[in-house]
Backbone as CSV, one residue per row, in Angstrom:
resi,resn,N_x,N_y,N_z,CA_x,CA_y,CA_z,C_x,C_y,C_z
1,MET,-16.501,1.679,7.342,-15.193,0.784,7.204,-13.984,1.327,6.997
2,GLY,-12.918,1.153,7.547,-11.468,1.721,7.095,-11.213,2.566,8.494
3,ASN,-12.019,3.124,9.266,-11.637,4.116,10.030,-10.487,3.738,10.737
4,LYS,-10.174,2.659,11.325,-9.245,2.456,11.976,-8.002,2.143,11.384
5,TYR,-8.147,1.680,10.105,-6.855,1.789,9.307,-6.333,3.079,8.641
6,LEU,-6.873,4.391,8.673,-7.064,5.686,8.295,-6.119,5.933,9.549
7,GLN,-6.513,5.710,10.630,-5.658,6.065,11.929,-4.124,5.639,11.733
8,GLN,-4.068,4.415,11.319,-2.649,4.226,11.417,-1.812,4.877,10.535
9,LEU,-2.658,5.537,9.481,-1.476,6.596,8.612,-0.904,7.717,9.013
10,TYR,-1.253,7.734,10.370,-0.583,8.671,11.228,0.152,8.177,12.131
11,GLN,0.178,6.935,12.628,0.731,6.754,13.556,1.914,5.112,13.231
12,VAL,2.444,4.950,12.248,3.112,4.029,11.918,4.462,4.448,11.312
13,ARG,5.574,4.027,12.152,6.672,4.428,11.869,7.721,3.057,11.577
14,GLY,8.788,3.636,11.658,10.096,2.446,11.581,10.500,1.768,10.156
15,ARG,10.786,0.495,9.989,11.510,-0.238,9.237,10.249,-0.683,7.858
16,VAL,10.576,-1.289,6.868,9.466,-1.686,6.177,9.621,-3.277,6.746
17,THR,8.643,-3.499,6.970,7.987,-4.622,7.469,6.508,-5.305,6.859
18,VAL,6.685,-6.715,6.231,5.511,-7.284,6.034,4.697,-8.251,6.913
19,GLU,3.603,-7.322,7.347,2.820,-8.101,8.189,1.878,-8.960,7.347
20,THR,1.831,-10.504,7.758,0.649,-11.301,7.089,-0.054,-11.634,7.947
21,GLU,-1.035,-10.739,8.154,-2.625,-11.455,9.246,-2.845,-12.471,8.841
22,ASP,-3.270,-12.591,7.725,-3.644,-13.416,6.854,-3.554,-13.383,5.280
23,LYS,-3.913,-14.240,4.725,-3.678,-14.199,2.848,-4.396,-13.371,2.414
24,ASN,-5.314,-12.392,2.647,-6.241,-11.402,2.323,-5.731,-10.094,2.993
25,VAL,-4.385,-10.153,3.318,-3.776,-8.795,3.819,-2.800,-8.453,3.872
26,LEU,-2.135,-7.234,3.344,-0.982,-7.126,2.884,-0.487,-5.673,3.945
27,ARG,0.449,-5.653,4.348,0.634,-4.337,5.223,2.418,-3.856,5.157
28,LEU,2.524,-3.036,4.442,4.037,-2.412,5.268,3.990,-1.116,5.629
29,THR,5.249,-1.230,6.669,5.046,-0.221,7.242,6.147,1.000,6.973
30,ARG,5.552,2.228,7.324,6.316,3.180,6.513,7.713,3.530,7.120
31,THR,8.579,3.786,5.921,10.030,4.073,6.562,10.160,6.013,5.757
32,PRO,11.118,6.111,6.089,11.712,7.981,5.533,11.475,7.787,4.100
33,LYS,11.787,6.465,3.562,11.427,6.583,1.807,10.284,5.961,1.404
34,THR,9.475,5.287,2.201,8.722,4.347,1.398,7.445,4.740,2.171
35,PRO,6.198,4.470,1.581,4.684,4.988,2.207,4.342,3.777,2.949
36,PHE,3.705,3.799,3.933,2.635,3.146,4.666,1.685,2.380,3.896
37,VAL,1.737,1.149,3.665,0.654,0.571,2.477,-0.110,-0.443,3.068
38,TYR,-1.419,-0.321,3.120,-2.327,-1.595,3.487,-3.377,-1.939,2.651
39,LEU,-3.256,-3.082,2.207,-4.118,-3.643,1.115,-5.177,-4.947,2.145
40,ASN,-6.176,-5.068,1.820,-6.915,-6.120,2.198,-8.367,-6.396,1.323
41,ARG,-8.256,-7.619,0.715,-8.970,-7.716,0.219,-10.674,-8.222,0.342
42,ARG,-10.965,-9.059,1.516,-12.245,-9.122,2.318,-12.442,-7.599,2.113
43,GLU,-12.222,-6.361,3.106,-12.809,-5.419,3.188,-12.893,-4.396,2.179
44,GLY,-12.230,-4.592,0.971,-11.817,-3.649,-0.236,-11.276,-2.395,0.098
45,ILE,-10.324,-2.412,0.847,-9.376,-1.297,1.049,-7.940,-1.188,0.805
46,ILE,-7.732,0.022,-0.249,-6.388,-0.127,-0.514,-5.707,1.306,0.069
47,ILE,-4.537,1.145,1.098,-4.243,2.510,1.641,-2.883,2.995,1.139
48,PHE,-2.535,3.935,0.874,-1.146,4.427,0.657,-0.668,5.831,1.499
49,ALA,0.512,5.737,1.966,0.286,6.808,3.040,2.121,7.408,3.340
50,GLY,2.313,8.753,2.978,3.557,9.156,3.413,4.907,9.559,2.074
51,ILE,5.663,8.802,2.331,6.415,9.701,1.115,7.019,8.567,0.385
52,ALA,6.762,8.409,-1.168,7.029,7.715,-1.870,8.149,7.916,-2.762
53,THR,9.340,7.742,-2.162,10.764,7.437,-3.096,11.731,6.501,-2.798
54,PRO,11.231,5.400,-3.127,12.292,4.163,-2.979,13.400,4.157,-3.744
55,ASP,14.385,3.439,-3.327,15.866,3.580,-3.813,15.169,2.736,-4.981
56,ASP,14.732,1.191,-4.911,14.275,0.728,-5.941,12.959,0.571,-6.122
57,GLY,12.478,1.266,-6.737,10.995,1.363,-7.008,10.066,0.141,-7.631
58,ILE,10.790,-0.427,-8.588,9.944,-1.776,-8.978,9.861,-2.872,-7.808
59,GLY,11.242,-2.628,-7.559,11.637,-3.768,-6.349,10.620,-3.596,-4.785
60,PHE,10.250,-2.415,-4.817,8.751,-2.324,-3.666,8.040,-2.487,-3.921
61,TYR,7.655,-2.073,-5.142,6.208,-1.863,-5.588,5.552,-3.446,-6.252
62,ARG,6.932,-4.273,-6.334,6.421,-5.616,-7.436,5.380,-6.651,-6.475
63,PRO,6.100,-6.671,-5.044,4.649,-7.281,-4.029,3.668,-6.612,-3.891
64,ILE,3.752,-5.860,-4.119,2.380,-4.966,-4.021,1.571,-4.908,-4.840
65,LEU,1.779,-5.324,-6.435,1.389,-5.334,-7.335,0.934,-7.040,-7.883
66,ASP,2.352,-7.838,-6.895,2.007,-8.981,-7.291,0.317,-9.678,-6.172
67,PHE,0.372,-8.973,-4.940,-0.360,-9.108,-4.102,-1.903,-9.061,-4.759
68,ILE,-2.197,-7.286,-5.459,-3.363,-7.435,-5.937,-3.596,-8.052,-7.058
69,ASN,-2.913,-8.716,-7.855,-3.157,-9.362,-9.014,-3.363,-10.730,-8.540
70,SER,-3.033,-11.486,-7.370,-2.703,-12.864,-7.511,-4.074,-13.319,-7.067
71,GLN,-4.998,-12.702,-6.560,-6.249,-13.315,-6.022,-7.721,-12.322,-6.158
72,SER,-8.595,-12.773,-6.444,-9.631,-12.074,-6.697,-10.061,-11.777,-5.068
73,TRP,-10.981,-10.127,-5.235,-10.923,-9.350,-4.245,-12.433,-9.934,-3.657
74,GLY,-12.690,-10.165,-2.139,-14.138,-10.333,-1.833,-15.072,-9.330,-1.590
75,ALA,-14.440,-8.195,-1.591,-15.442,-7.040,-1.707,-16.189,-6.459,-2.821
76,SER,-17.035,-6.057,-2.866,-17.934,-5.772,-4.113,-17.327,-4.158,-4.602
77,ILE,-17.248,-3.399,-3.390,-16.325,-1.849,-3.801,-14.747,-2.087,-3.184
78,ILE,-14.077,-1.482,-3.913,-12.655,-0.993,-3.315,-12.518,0.318,-3.526
79,VAL,-12.188,0.968,-1.782,-11.942,2.119,-1.654,-10.631,2.332,-1.593
80,VAL,-10.044,3.265,-2.252,-8.569,3.296,-2.475,-8.225,4.888,-2.063
81,TYR,-7.483,4.854,-0.528,-6.967,6.280,-0.183,-5.150,6.122,-0.421
82,PHE,-5.219,7.501,-0.970,-3.623,7.733,-1.441,-3.591,9.058,-0.670
83,ARG,-2.209,9.431,0.201,-2.536,10.443,1.168,-0.995,10.217,0.987
84,VAL,-0.113,10.427,-0.245,1.167,10.626,-0.585,1.833,11.608,-0.597
85,VAL,2.891,12.353,0.325,3.188,13.784,0.171,4.266,13.805,-1.291
86,TYR,4.781,13.121,-1.316,5.912,13.114,-2.404,6.165,12.032,-3.000
87,VAL,6.212,11.749,-4.866,6.467,10.701,-5.330,7.544,10.761,-6.493
88,ASN,8.601,10.330,-6.100,9.616,10.193,-7.571,9.302,9.761,-8.599
89,SER,10.036,9.818,-10.009,9.570,9.194,-11.174,9.441,7.672,-11.424
90,SER,9.944,6.919,-10.696,9.919,5.804,-10.501,8.601,5.100,-9.767
91,SER,8.322,5.923,-8.721,7.110,5.475,-7.895,5.643,6.019,-8.664
92,SER,6.105,7.036,-9.275,4.889,7.647,-10.156,4.491,6.809,-11.466
93,LYS,5.104,5.858,-12.126,5.244,4.698,-12.929,4.473,3.478,-12.660
94,CYS,5.126,3.482,-11.154,4.619,2.065,-10.514,3.144,2.393,-10.080
95,LEU,3.037,3.504,-9.403,1.382,3.859,-8.795,0.220,3.747,-9.849
96,LEU,1.159,4.253,-11.131,0.247,4.275,-12.310,0.134,3.000,-13.096
97,ASP,0.830,1.980,-12.790,0.604,0.487,-12.659,0.028,0.019,-12.318
98,LEU,-0.193,0.425,-10.942,-1.027,0.003,-9.816,-2.687,0.292,-10.166
99,ILE,-2.952,1.160,-10.478,-4.262,2.043,-10.806,-5.097,1.049,-12.077
100,ASN,-3.836,1.230,-12.822,-4.314,0.624,-14.218,-4.337,-1.412,-14.242
């Protein structure tokens, strides 16, 4: 479960884009200041990878928190992968809010 998504941790480049494959998936492309983010409610996967230093931490993480809290997750187990190299103070607070 999730191996194809873990491979993307090292392949995704470019601007922040939100891909809405379906209502159960949120994917944000990594930028020089924001991490690659992949959330899949159906498979129970949460991935954060890269550098987390967005200029507007709350603005970046709000849609992620809203997505997590907006509907129930279909998976009985949720697997979380964090491969974040550097986190600024606003991102650390937002990530703690996300974990709680």
